[in-house]
OpenMM code with the backbone's topology and positions (N, CA, C; nanometers):
from openmm import Vec3, app, unit

residues = "MET PRO ALA LYS LEU GLU ARG ILE GLY HIS CYS LEU ILE LYS VAL ARG ASP VAL GLU ARG SER LYS ARG PHE TYR THR ASP VAL LEU GLY PHE GLN PHE MET GLU GLN ASP PRO ASP HIS GLY GLY VAL PHE LEU SER LEU PRO GLY ASP GLY HIS THR ILE ASP LEU SER PRO VAL GLY ASP PRO ALA THR ALA THR PRO PRO VAL GLY GLN GLN ASP GLY VAL GLY VAL LEU HIS ILE ALA PHE LYS VAL ALA SER TYR GLU ALA LEU ARG GLU SER TYR ASP SER LEU VAL ALA ASP GLY VAL ASN VAL GLN ARG MET MET ASP HIS VAL SER GLN ARG SER LEU TYR PHE GLN ASP PRO ASP GLY ASN THR LEU GLU ILE TYR TYR GLU PHE PRO ARG ALA ARG GLU LEU PHE LEU ALA GLY ARG GLY ASP MET ASP GLU PRO PHE THR TRP ASP ASP PRO LEU PRO GLN HIS ALA GLY ALA ALA SER".split()
positions = [
    Vec3(1.9466, -2.3531, -0.9297),
    Vec3(2.0054, -2.4157, -1.0478),
    Vec3(2.0932, -2.5325, -1.0023),
    Vec3(2.0764, -2.6504, -1.0640),
    Vec3(2.1558, -2.7661, -1.0216),
    Vec3(2.3023, -2.7546, -1.0639),
    Vec3(2.3856, -2.8310, -0.9972),
    Vec3(2.5272, -2.8389, -1.0348),
    Vec3(2.5386, -2.8926, -1.1765),
    Vec3(2.6424, -2.8569, -1.2467),
    Vec3(2.6639, -2.9034, -1.3844),
    Vec3(2.7686, -3.0145, -1.3838),
    Vec3(2.7254, -3.1315, -1.3411),
    Vec3(2.8149, -3.2460, -1.3309),
    Vec3(2.8440, -3.3047, -1.4687),
    Vec3(2.9640, -3.3562, -1.4847),
    Vec3(3.0043, -3.4162, -1.6118),
    Vec3(2.9861, -3.5677, -1.6106),
    Vec3(3.0304, -3.6350, -1.5041),
    Vec3(3.0206, -3.7802, -1.4918),
    Vec3(3.0604, -3.8166, -1.3495),
    Vec3(3.0419, -3.9411, -1.3123),
    Vec3(3.0931, -3.9875, -1.1836),
    Vec3(3.2444, -3.9949, -1.1970),
    Vec3(3.3142, -3.9342, -1.1063),
    Vec3(3.4599, -3.9245, -1.1170),
    Vec3(3.5341, -4.0459, -1.0662),
    Vec3(3.5117, -4.0847, -0.9403),
    Vec3(3.5795, -4.2010, -0.8847),
    Vec3(3.5026, -4.2535, -0.7645),
    Vec3(3.5380, -4.3734, -0.7230),
    Vec3(3.4788, -4.4359, -0.6050),
    Vec3(3.5913, -4.4721, -0.5098),
    Vec3(3.5719, -4.4471, -0.3815),
    Vec3(3.6663, -4.4894, -0.2798),
    Vec3(3.6100, -4.6146, -0.2134),
    Vec3(3.6904, -4.7195, -0.2102),
    Vec3(3.6496, -4.8462, -0.1510),
    Vec3(3.7404, -4.8754, -0.0324),
    Vec3(3.6807, -4.8961, 0.0842),
    Vec3(3.7570, -4.9356, 0.2026),
    Vec3(3.7828, -5.0860, 0.1932),
    Vec3(3.9087, -5.1260, 0.2132),
    Vec3(3.9468, -5.2661, 0.1981),
    Vec3(4.0280, -5.3135, 0.3185),
    Vec3(4.0273, -5.4441, 0.3395),
    Vec3(4.1035, -5.5013, 0.4515),
    Vec3(4.2530, -5.5092, 0.4201),
    Vec3(4.2874, -5.5371, 0.2965),
    Vec3(4.4267, -5.5569, 0.2566),
    Vec3(4.4489, -5.4823, 0.1247),
    Vec3(4.5126, -5.3664, 0.1320),
    Vec3(4.5302, -5.2801, 0.0142),
    Vec3(4.6079, -5.3516, -0.0959),
    Vec3(4.7132, -5.4226, -0.0608),
    Vec3(4.7945, -5.4893, -0.1635),
    Vec3(4.7169, -5.6001, -0.2332),
    Vec3(4.6382, -5.6775, -0.1572),
    Vec3(4.5550, -5.7828, -0.2171),
    Vec3(4.4539, -5.7213, -0.3131),
    Vec3(4.3889, -5.6142, -0.2698),
    Vec3(4.2892, -5.5486, -0.3550),
    Vec3(4.3546, -5.4827, -0.4755),
    Vec3(4.4696, -5.4242, -0.4571),
    Vec3(4.5439, -5.3637, -0.5688),
    Vec3(4.5728, -5.4693, -0.6757),
    Vec3(4.6170, -5.5871, -0.6334),
    Vec3(4.6442, -5.6964, -0.7294),
    Vec3(4.5170, -5.7363, -0.8020),
    Vec3(4.4045, -5.7479, -0.7299),
    Vec3(4.2780, -5.7868, -0.7928),
    Vec3(4.2363, -5.6838, -0.8978),
    Vec3(4.2348, -5.5576, -0.8619),
    Vec3(4.1868, -5.4546, -0.9541),
    Vec3(4.2818, -5.4326, -1.0719),
    Vec3(4.4117, -5.4547, -1.0533),
    Vec3(4.5049, -5.4387, -1.1659),
    Vec3(4.5180, -5.5675, -1.2469),
    Vec3(4.5406, -5.6800, -1.1802),
    Vec3(4.5661, -5.8053, -1.2515),
    Vec3(4.4397, -5.8685, -1.3095),
    Vec3(4.3270, -5.8582, -1.2402),
    Vec3(4.2033, -5.9229, -1.2857),
    Vec3(4.1178, -5.8279, -1.3696),
    Vec3(4.1045, -5.7028, -1.3245),
    Vec3(4.0160, -5.6088, -1.3948),
    Vec3(4.0897, -5.5126, -1.4873),
    Vec3(4.2204, -5.5093, -1.4848),
    Vec3(4.2963, -5.4294, -1.5810),
    Vec3(4.3120, -5.2820, -1.5474),
    Vec3(4.2879, -5.2445, -1.4227),
    Vec3(4.3125, -5.1057, -1.3837),
    Vec3(4.4614, -5.0774, -1.3852),
    Vec3(4.4977, -4.9521, -1.4051),
    Vec3(4.6373, -4.9110, -1.4024),
    Vec3(4.6671, -4.8490, -1.2661),
    Vec3(4.7782, -4.8914, -1.2051),
    Vec3(4.8236, -4.8317, -1.0801),
    Vec3(4.8712, -4.6904, -1.1103),
    Vec3(4.8212, -4.5929, -1.0345),
    Vec3(4.8603, -4.4542, -1.0556),
    Vec3(4.9552, -4.4047, -0.9465),
    Vec3(4.9172, -4.4300, -0.8203),
    Vec3(4.9975, -4.3774, -0.7106),
    Vec3(4.9558, -4.4428, -0.5802),
    Vec3(5.0505, -4.4490, -0.4875),
    Vec3(5.0198, -4.4903, -0.3514),
    Vec3(5.0441, -4.3691, -0.2621),
    Vec3(4.9459, -4.3402, -0.1777),
    Vec3(4.9534, -4.2255, -0.0875),
    Vec3(5.0313, -4.2672, 0.0371),
    Vec3(5.1560, -4.2215, 0.0514),
    Vec3(5.2382, -4.2676, 0.1636),
    Vec3(5.1851, -4.2230, 0.3004),
    Vec3(5.1099, -4.1147, 0.3064),
    Vec3(5.0591, -4.0644, 0.4341),
    Vec3(4.9363, -4.1399, 0.4834),
    Vec3(4.8572, -4.1919, 0.3918),
    Vec3(4.7317, -4.2549, 0.4302),
    Vec3(4.7211, -4.4014, 0.3871),
    Vec3(4.8163, -4.4515, 0.3103),
    Vec3(4.8166, -4.5910, 0.2688),
    Vec3(4.7248, -4.6241, 0.1534),
    Vec3(4.6537, -4.5259, 0.1019),
    Vec3(4.5608, -4.5500, -0.0077),
    Vec3(4.6307, -4.5685, -0.1407),
    Vec3(4.5608, -4.6342, -0.2318),
    Vec3(4.6106, -4.6595, -0.3666),
    Vec3(4.5105, -4.5996, -0.4649),
    Vec3(4.5626, -4.5330, -0.5670),
    Vec3(4.4792, -4.4742, -0.6709),
    Vec3(4.4995, -4.5542, -0.7992),
    Vec3(4.3889, -4.5994, -0.8577),
    Vec3(4.3910, -4.6808, -0.9786),
    Vec3(4.3077, -4.6124, -1.0853),
    Vec3(4.3403, -4.6400, -1.2115),
    Vec3(4.2734, -4.5705, -1.3206),
    Vec3(4.2340, -4.6650, -1.4326),
    Vec3(4.1252, -4.6291, -1.4987),
    Vec3(4.0917, -4.6872, -1.6273),
    Vec3(4.1569, -4.5992, -1.7333),
    Vec3(4.1753, -4.6478, -1.8557),
    Vec3(4.2428, -4.5689, -1.9583),
    Vec3(4.1817, -4.4297, -1.9745),
    Vec3(4.2670, -4.3294, -1.9765),
    Vec3(4.2236, -4.1919, -1.9996),
    Vec3(4.1797, -4.1174, -1.8754),
    Vec3(4.1706, -4.1843, -1.7620),
    Vec3(4.1280, -4.1201, -1.6380),
    Vec3(4.2482, -4.0838, -1.5523),
    Vec3(4.2317, -3.9805, -1.4696),
    Vec3(4.3320, -3.9495, -1.3683),
    Vec3(4.3288, -4.0565, -1.2605),
    Vec3(4.2095, -4.0865, -1.2109),
    Vec3(4.1884, -4.2016, -1.1237),
    Vec3(4.0409, -4.2379, -1.1257),
    Vec3(4.0140, -4.3653, -1.1047),
    Vec3(3.8786, -4.4184, -1.1127),
    Vec3(3.8367, -4.4823, -0.9809),
    Vec3(3.9292, -4.5565, -0.9218),
    Vec3(3.9044, -4.6265, -0.7960),
    Vec3(4.0138, -4.5878, -0.6976),
    Vec3(3.9731, -4.5539, -0.5764),
    Vec3(4.0672, -4.5334, -0.4666),
    Vec3(4.0473, -4.6491, -0.3706),
    Vec3(4.1554, -4.7153, -0.3329),
    Vec3(4.1501, -4.8218, -0.2333),
    Vec3(4.2105, -4.7664, -0.1057),
    Vec3(4.1374, -4.7751, 0.0029),
    Vec3(4.1825, -4.7195, 0.1293),
    Vec3(4.1704, -4.8251, 0.2379),
    Vec3(4.2733, -4.8391, 0.3222),
    Vec3(4.2672, -4.9440, 0.4243),
    Vec3(4.1690, -4.9097, 0.5366),
    Vec3(4.1020, -5.0139, 0.5883),
    Vec3(4.0201, -4.9968, 0.7074),
    Vec3(4.1142, -4.9845, 0.8268),
    Vec3(4.0638, -4.9294, 0.9361),
    Vec3(4.1465, -4.9138, 1.0556),
    Vec3(4.1923, -5.0468, 1.1128),
    Vec3(4.1017, -5.1439, 1.1261),
    Vec3(4.1338, -5.2742, 1.1830),
    Vec3(4.0667, -5.3826, 1.0981),
    Vec3(4.1433, -5.4527, 1.0159),
    Vec3(4.0847, -5.5547, 0.9292),
    Vec3(4.0067, -5.6625, 1.0045),
    Vec3(4.0465, -5.6937, 1.1274),
    Vec3(3.9805, -5.8001, 1.2030),
    Vec3(3.8393, -5.7621, 1.2465),
    Vec3(3.8149, -5.6338, 1.2667),
    Vec3(3.6830, -5.5912, 1.3136),
    Vec3(3.6025, -5.5165, 1.2078),
    Vec3(3.6563, -5.5045, 1.0875),
    Vec3(3.5855, -5.4320, 0.9805),
    Vec3(3.4556, -5.5034, 0.9468),
    Vec3(3.3502, -5.4271, 0.9319),
    Vec3(3.2207, -5.4854, 0.8982),
    Vec3(3.2177, -5.5213, 0.7501),
    Vec3(3.1426, -5.6254, 0.7136),
    Vec3(3.1319, -5.6622, 0.5720),
    Vec3(3.0495, -5.5591, 0.4952),
    Vec3(3.0615, -5.5582, 0.3609),
    Vec3(2.9790, -5.4685, 0.2799),
    Vec3(2.8311, -5.4989, 0.3035),
    Vec3(2.7468, -5.3987, 0.2826),
    Vec3(2.6026, -5.4166, 0.3016),
    Vec3(2.5538, -5.5297, 0.2121),
    Vec3(2.5706, -5.5156, 0.0819),
    Vec3(2.5422, -5.6218, -0.0137),
    Vec3(2.4009, -5.6758, -0.0156),
    Vec3(2.3046, -5.6031, 0.0340),
    Vec3(2.1669, -5.6492, 0.0322),
    Vec3(2.0806, -5.5464, -0.0386),
    Vec3(1.9809, -5.5929, -0.1078),
    Vec3(1.8962, -5.5034, -0.1871),
    Vec3(1.8300, -5.3953, -0.1035),
    Vec3(1.7966, -5.4235, 0.0236),
    Vec3(1.7236, -5.3248, 0.1019),
    Vec3(1.8122, -5.2501, 0.2014),
    Vec3(1.9427, -5.2692, 0.1935),
    Vec3(2.0333, -5.1982, 0.2829),
    Vec3(2.0673, -5.0602, 0.2300),
    Vec3(2.1039, -4.9706, 0.3221),
    Vec3(2.1469, -4.8367, 0.2843),
    Vec3(2.2926, -4.8434, 0.2397),
    Vec3(2.3284, -4.7689, 0.1372),
    Vec3(2.4667, -4.7636, 0.0912),
    Vec3(2.4791, -4.8079, -0.0536),
    Vec3(2.6003, -4.8090, -0.1002),
    Vec3(2.6277, -4.8471, -0.2391),
    Vec3(2.6129, -4.9981, -0.2512),
    Vec3(2.5304, -5.0429, -0.3434),
    Vec3(2.5070, -5.1862, -0.3613),
    Vec3(2.6116, -5.2490, -0.4535),
    Vec3(2.6508, -5.1762, -0.5579),
    Vec3(2.7563, -5.2258, -0.6453),
    Vec3(2.8160, -5.1099, -0.7253),
    Vec3(2.9307, -5.1387, -0.7860),
    Vec3(2.9957, -5.0450, -0.8772),
    Vec3(2.9998, -5.1145, -1.0126),
    Vec3(2.9580, -5.0434, -1.1178),
    Vec3(2.9497, -5.1036, -1.2504),
    Vec3(3.0529, -5.0430, -1.3442),
    Vec3(3.1100, -5.1281, -1.4283),
    Vec3(3.2084, -5.0877, -1.5277),
    Vec3(3.1558, -5.1252, -1.6659),
    Vec3(3.1525, -5.0294, -1.7550),
    Vec3(3.0979, -5.0470, -1.8892),
    Vec3(3.2071, -5.0932, -1.9859),
    Vec3(3.1720, -5.1876, -2.0725),
    Vec3(3.2613, -5.2286, -2.1810),
    Vec3(3.2022, -5.1826, -2.3139),
    Vec3(3.2856, -5.1766, -2.4172),
    Vec3(3.2461, -5.1158, -2.5441),
    Vec3(3.1664, -5.2065, -2.6364),
    Vec3(3.1695, -5.3377, -2.6141),
    Vec3(3.1012, -5.4280, -2.7066),
    Vec3(3.0546, -5.5539, -2.6339),
    Vec3(2.9648, -5.6265, -2.6990),
    Vec3(2.9179, -5.7530, -2.6428),
    Vec3(3.0326, -5.8539, -2.6401),
    Vec3(3.1193, -5.8480, -2.7399),
    Vec3(3.2365, -5.9349, -2.7426),
    Vec3(3.3259, -5.9064, -2.6227),
    Vec3(3.3404, -5.7791, -2.5870),
    Vec3(3.4221, -5.7421, -2.4713),
    Vec3(3.3594, -5.7939, -2.3413),
    Vec3(3.2266, -5.7998, -2.3367),
    Vec3(3.1598, -5.8561, -2.2195),
    Vec3(3.1938, -6.0045, -2.2072),
    Vec3(3.1870, -6.0767, -2.3186),
    Vec3(3.2207, -6.2194, -2.3176),
    Vec3(3.3676, -6.2393, -2.2798),
    Vec3(3.4554, -6.1565, -2.3340),
    Vec3(3.5976, -6.1656, -2.2992),
    Vec3(3.6194, -6.1371, -2.1512),
    Vec3(3.5439, -6.0427, -2.0968),
    Vec3(3.5526, -6.0131, -1.9531),
    Vec3(3.5110, -6.1344, -1.8715),
    Vec3(3.4027, -6.1976, -1.9126),
    Vec3(3.3551, -6.3186, -1.8445),
    Vec3(3.4639, -6.4262, -1.8465),
    Vec3(3.5173, -6.4530, -1.9641),
    Vec3(3.6204, -6.5563, -1.9776),
    Vec3(3.7417, -6.5245, -1.8912),
    Vec3(3.7800, -6.3981, -1.8874),
    Vec3(3.8943, -6.3550, -1.8076),
    Vec3(3.8679, -6.3711, -1.6577),
    Vec3(3.7483, -6.3323, -1.6137),
    Vec3(3.7126, -6.3486, -1.4728),
    Vec3(3.7193, -6.4956, -1.4320),
    Vec3(3.6590, -6.5822, -1.5127),
    Vec3(3.6575, -6.7249, -1.4827),
    Vec3(3.8002, -6.7800, -1.4803),
    Vec3(3.8826, -6.7398, -1.5772),
    Vec3(4.0216, -6.7863, -1.5815),
    Vec3(4.0992, -6.7424, -1.4580),
    Vec3(4.0613, -6.6292, -1.4006),
    Vec3(4.1269, -6.5781, -1.2798),
    Vec3(4.0643, -6.6322, -1.1514),
    Vec3(3.9712, -6.7254, -1.1646),
    Vec3(3.9114, -6.7880, -1.0477),
    Vec3(3.8041, -6.7048, -0.9793),
    Vec3(3.7522, -6.6037, -1.0485),
    Vec3(3.6471, -6.5195, -0.9921),
    Vec3(3.5118, -6.5854, -1.0179),
    Vec3(3.4300, -6.5942, -0.9161),
    Vec3(3.2970, -6.6525, -0.9283),
    Vec3(3.2006, -6.5478, -0.9844),
    Vec3(3.1553, -6.5686, -1.1076),
    Vec3(3.0526, -6.4814, -1.1639),
    Vec3(2.9203, -6.5290, -1.1061),
    Vec3(2.8618, -6.4460, -1.0199),
    Vec3(2.7430, -6.4855, -0.9449),
    Vec3(2.6158, -6.4829, -1.0276),
    Vec3(2.6047, -6.3823, -1.1160),
    Vec3(2.4829, -6.3692, -1.1971),
    Vec3(2.5190, -6.3100, -1.3318),
    Vec3(2.4433, -6.3500, -1.4323),
    Vec3(2.4484, -6.2903, -1.5657),
    Vec3(2.3049, -6.2478, -1.5954),
    Vec3(2.2830, -6.1162, -1.6056),
    Vec3(2.1463, -6.0649, -1.6159),
    Vec3(2.1263, -5.9806, -1.7415),
    Vec3(2.0094, -6.0006, -1.8032),
    Vec3(1.9650, -5.9162, -1.9134),
    Vec3(1.8698, -5.8130, -1.8540),
    Vec3(1.9091, -5.6866, -1.8628),
    Vec3(1.8298, -5.5770, -1.8061),
    Vec3(1.7550, -5.4984, -1.9141),
    Vec3(1.7258, -5.5586, -2.0264),
    Vec3(1.6567, -5.5007, -2.1410),
    Vec3(1.7467, -5.4004, -2.2140),
    Vec3(1.8071, -5.3059, -2.1431),
    Vec3(1.8931, -5.2047, -2.2037),
    Vec3(2.0395, -5.2464, -2.2053),
    Vec3(2.0709, -5.3539, -2.1357),
    Vec3(2.2099, -5.3986, -2.1239),
    Vec3(2.2132, -5.5427, -2.0748),
    Vec3(2.3300, -5.6049, -2.0881),
    Vec3(2.3563, -5.7344, -2.0261),
    Vec3(2.4732, -5.7162, -1.9300),
    Vec3(2.4617, -5.7808, -1.8135),
    Vec3(2.5536, -5.7551, -1.7030),
    Vec3(2.6057, -5.8825, -1.6399),
    Vec3(2.7298, -5.8749, -1.5914),
    Vec3(2.7924, -5.9798, -1.5115),
    Vec3(2.8113, -5.9245, -1.3707),
    Vec3(2.7801, -6.0029, -1.2694),
    Vec3(2.7973, -5.9603, -1.1308),
    Vec3(2.8922, -6.0557, -1.0592),
    Vec3(2.9840, -5.9997, -0.9805),
    Vec3(3.0840, -6.0765, -0.9073),
    Vec3(3.1309, -5.9917, -0.7898),
    Vec3(3.2215, -6.0453, -0.7077),
    Vec3(3.2700, -5.9709, -0.5921),
    Vec3(3.4212, -5.9571, -0.5937),
    Vec3(3.4672, -5.8457, -0.5345),
    Vec3(3.6106, -5.8276, -0.5154),
    Vec3(3.6532, -5.9063, -0.3903),
    Vec3(3.7816, -5.9078, -0.3560),
    Vec3(3.8264, -5.9887, -0.2420),
    Vec3(3.7627, -5.9518, -0.1076),
    Vec3(3.7082, -5.8312, -0.0934),
    Vec3(3.6449, -5.7904, 0.0317),
    Vec3(3.4937, -5.8096, 0.0301),
    Vec3(3.4402, -5.8658, -0.0777),
    Vec3(3.2974, -5.8914, -0.0847),
    Vec3(3.2161, -5.7776, -0.1429),
    Vec3(3.2817, -5.6748, -0.1959),
    Vec3(3.2099, -5.5664, -0.2631),
    Vec3(3.1596, -5.6176, -0.3974),
    Vec3(3.0321, -5.5960, -0.4257),
    Vec3(2.9763, -5.6429, -0.5512),
    Vec3(3.0153, -5.5481, -0.6639),
    Vec3(3.0612, -5.6066, -0.7740),
    Vec3(3.1005, -5.5329, -0.8938),
    Vec3(3.0189, -5.5847, -1.0115),
    Vec3(3.0046, -5.5005, -1.1112),
    Vec3(2.9297, -5.5355, -1.2320),
    Vec3(3.0113, -5.4930, -1.3530),
    Vec3(3.0151, -5.5762, -1.4541),
    Vec3(3.0661, -5.5379, -1.5862),
    Vec3(2.9476, -5.5524, -1.6803),
    Vec3(2.9242, -5.4486, -1.7609),
    Vec3(2.8067, -5.4534, -1.8479),
    Vec3(2.8360, -5.3979, -1.9859),
    Vec3(2.7563, -5.4510, -2.0815),
    Vec3(2.7532, -5.3968, -2.2170),
    Vec3(2.6171, -5.3310, -2.2336),
    Vec3(2.6188, -5.2030, -2.2656),
    Vec3(2.4952, -5.1271, -2.2853),
    Vec3(2.4613, -5.1267, -2.4339),
    Vec3(2.3391, -5.1695, -2.4661),
    Vec3(2.2975, -5.1738, -2.6049),
    Vec3(2.2959, -5.0331, -2.6645),
    Vec3(2.3207, -5.0198, -2.7950),
    Vec3(2.3248, -4.8872, -2.8577),
    Vec3(2.1963, -4.8055, -2.8371),
    Vec3(2.0828, -4.8715, -2.8213),
    Vec3(1.9551, -4.7998, -2.8048),
    Vec3(1.9150, -4.7856, -2.6577),
    Vec3(2.0085, -4.8016, -2.5658),
    Vec3(1.9762, -4.8009, -2.4226),
    Vec3(1.9018, -4.6749, -2.3800),
    Vec3(1.9468, -4.5601, -2.4238),
    Vec3(1.8809, -4.4348, -2.3836),
    Vec3(1.7348, -4.4333, -2.4297),
    Vec3(1.7121, -4.4731, -2.5549),
    Vec3(1.5750, -4.4796, -2.6067),
    Vec3(1.4900, -4.5765, -2.5247),
    Vec3(1.5479, -4.6915, -2.4919),
    Vec3(1.4746, -4.7927, -2.4154),
    Vec3(1.4365, -4.7402, -2.2769),
    Vec3(1.5284, -4.6709, -2.2111),
    Vec3(1.4986, -4.6122, -2.0799),
    Vec3(1.3866, -4.5091, -2.0915),
    Vec3(1.3998, -4.4189, -2.1875),
    Vec3(1.3017, -4.3105, -2.2020),
    Vec3(1.1638, -4.3632, -2.2406),
    Vec3(1.1595, -4.4801, -2.3057),
    Vec3(1.0317, -4.5397, -2.3445),
    Vec3(0.9729, -4.6276, -2.2335),
    Vec3(1.0453, -4.6390, -2.1212),
    Vec3(0.9987, -4.7244, -2.0124),
    Vec3(1.0357, -4.8684, -2.0387),
    Vec3(1.1615, -4.9000, -2.0288),
    Vec3(1.2158, -5.0290, -2.0724),
    Vec3(1.1542, -5.1505, -2.0047),
    Vec3(1.0990, -5.1366, -1.8839),
    Vec3(1.0393, -5.2517, -1.8170),
    Vec3(1.1411, -5.3588, -1.7834),
    Vec3(1.2448, -5.3237, -1.7089),
    Vec3(1.3516, -5.4160, -1.6727),
    Vec3(1.2950, -5.5397, -1.6047),
    Vec3(1.3195, -5.6552, -1.6635),
    Vec3(1.2684, -5.7812, -1.6097),
    Vec3(1.3761, -5.8588, -1.5336),
    Vec3(1.5015, -5.8129, -1.5383),
    Vec3(1.6122, -5.8818, -1.4698),
    Vec3(1.6128, -6.0315, -1.4996),
    Vec3(1.6169, -6.0650, -1.6265),
    Vec3(1.6163, -6.2047, -1.6688),
    Vec3(1.7591, -6.2567, -1.6809),
    Vec3(1.7869, -6.3749, -1.6286),
    Vec3(1.9185, -6.4348, -1.6506),
    Vec3(1.9397, -6.4617, -1.8003),
    Vec3(2.0641, -6.4592, -1.8437),
    Vec3(2.0949, -6.4949, -1.9823),
    Vec3(2.2133, -6.5900, -1.9837),
    Vec3(2.2282, -6.6595, -2.0968),
    Vec3(2.3466, -6.7421, -2.1203),
    Vec3(2.4109, -6.6923, -2.2491),
    Vec3(2.5320, -6.7356, -2.2731),
    Vec3(2.6024, -6.6932, -2.3952),
    Vec3(2.5383, -6.7526, -2.5191),
    Vec3(2.4579, -6.8564, -2.5038),
    Vec3(2.3873, -6.9152, -2.6176),
    Vec3(2.2637, -6.8355, -2.6570),
    Vec3(2.2148, -6.7504, -2.5669),
    Vec3(2.0966, -6.6693, -2.5968),
    Vec3(2.1317, -6.5617, -2.6994),
    Vec3(2.0530, -6.5471, -2.8058),
    Vec3(2.0802, -6.4395, -2.9022),
    Vec3(2.0522, -6.3046, -2.8391),
    Vec3(2.1167, -6.2024, -2.8917),
    Vec3(2.0872, -6.0663, -2.8463),
    Vec3(1.9454, -6.0313, -2.8899),
    Vec3(1.8718, -5.9603, -2.8061),
    Vec3(1.7360, -5.9240, -2.8440),
    Vec3(1.7332, -5.8273, -2.9635),
    Vec3(1.6220, -5.8242, -3.0354),
    Vec3(1.6092, -5.7363, -3.1518),
    Vec3(1.6352, -5.5904, -3.1154),
    Vec3(1.5874, -5.5476, -2.9987),
    Vec3(1.6034, -5.4081, -2.9584),
    Vec3(1.7481, -5.3728, -2.9223),
    Vec3(1.8384, -5.4681, -2.9286),
    Vec3(1.9800, -5.4418, -2.8965),
    Vec3(2.0521, -5.3763, -3.0136),
    Vec3(1.9839, -5.3570, -3.1259),
    Vec3(2.0457, -5.3008, -3.2464),
    Vec3(2.0828, -5.1548, -3.2356),
    Vec3(2.1253, -5.1007, -3.3445),
    Vec3(2.1741, -4.9628, -3.3510),
    Vec3(2.0670, -4.8626, -3.3089),
    Vec3(2.1117, -4.7533, -3.2490),
    Vec3(2.0215, -4.6460, -3.2075),
    Vec3(1.9598, -4.5796, -3.3294),
    Vec3(1.8352, -4.5329, -3.3135),
    Vec3(1.7701, -4.4681, -3.4273),
    Vec3(1.7770, -4.3177, -3.4158),
] * unit.nanometer
topology = app.Topology()
chain = topology.addChain("A")
for resn in residues:
    res = topology.addResidue(resn, chain)
    for name in ("N", "CA", "C"):
        topology.addAtom(name, app.Element.getBySymbol(name[0]), res)
């Protein structure tokens, strides 16, 4: 019998400079600072309603730390995605990222959602996405993700409407 998991709880990210990353995740992405672990130097950050969502932990030697994998065919976590509640919130996230000097590398329509991709100060790829109300139906029907770029001028597709 499989484990009865509820959701992904948190992600631990190794970083070169904990304070720099703490500022990025709180000031740019809106995470709440929860606690700093005095014994290990780690920082625990939360999204609203969570105990913690992201743990930032220092690497042993920032000068020799290897960069994130960041390649489609590499082993490991390729990105961490954060969901927003509306398409308007996705646009507001984009505007906020740009205002904070963050380079939005790609804007992709994945049939079931639209996504923004960018990097944190250590080069870890992050995603903010709006999932269409019918996303589950689209997945179960074989959505056929085409990974098409989108612009803010592009209308939302017809299938982005309310779930049936």
